[in-house]
Steps between C-alpha positions, in 0.01 A plus 500: 500500500638840403542768768411864415501815716162648569594830327589311174186291527290816525660640188484182299169368621342458152810304375507287817124420469558377140788282613305358791215415258765300313582300817789695651506572870660798682586580862459870574734639761510819715839582645621155394232311685223306320159666539285323235502260210365565150364168381233394240145513620336162565275384225144435586414138566178336394281475190504769240129514447522779241753299306280190518199696372710637213628152416142365496381776270798461269442115471121533478454296825171551659496219764846470645424197717250332272145420622506459879153414639354767728469243786866387465602611847166429681516267792469126418181332602510348856434149378807521264718599795402216733485211254725235651765338288448122431702279726755286338402127464729236641624257245 
């Protein structure tokens, strides 16, 4: 990580920002002591919903997950849940 005095960082902030965007890291010092670091911002984590919608429009996809029945995640019937398994037969 490159070290740079705070006065130089102030005068070259735009240049440093471009370099940080390219992945460089800088330690900014005041009177020779580190006071901060210039590092790339963390990228958001998760699903890019806007990108997904744009992809669907571009590819003409109307149903991304196919036809999922409306009752797909409804609770199962009680008799389904308590049906015992057949016991193995002795041979």
